[in-house]
N, C-alpha and C positions, 0 to 999 in steps of 0.2 A: 506877624503872617512871615514870613520866609515864601521866595518863588517856590515851585514847586514843579515836578514834570505830570505830564500828564496823566490821571487814572483813569485806569477799562472800565465800568458799571462793572459791577461782578453776574450779573443777569446777561453781561457777552457774552457768549458766542466767539469758538478763539479762532472765528476769523475776524475782518479788522471793518465790520461794519457795526458799530458798536455809540455811545456815548462818554465822552470822558471828562474826567472834571483837575480841573486844578485849584491854584492863589496862588495870588500874583498884589502886591500892593493894598491888601488888609480887600482887597473884591475876589467871588469865589469864576471861575470864568469854565463856563462851559462851550462842547463842541460837538461838530461829528466825523466820523471819524475819517470817517471818506469824504470830510468837503470841510477840510484841518483850517482854508484861511475863514472860514463863517465863525465867529465867536462872540457867544451871546456873557455879557461879562451883568453879575446882578451881586449885589450885600451880600453876606456873611447869617442876616439876621431874614432874610430876603430869600434867602438857596430856603434856611429848613422850615421856612413856610407855605413853602412850594412841592421836600416834601412830603409834609407832612399832608396838604394833601391829597399825593399823587399815592401814597399806600392809606388811605379813610377813602379813596377806590371814585373818587369825581370829574374824574377825568373819560374813566373805565365806556363810555357811554358811545368817544369820539373811535373807540374799534373796533366797531362790532360791522 
């Protein structure tokens, strides 16, 4: 994977409070746009599994 620029979540509003993602050195990086110095790194496989878990609603109980 080639390094890429940060991409905003499609669920983010027009504001700056959003999750951003990019790929660097065969890793996926995530950050909160308002805390840009805090970056979480993971493998593409683990990131895909995390997204599947989110889509399945397994963390929905944490939002109430």
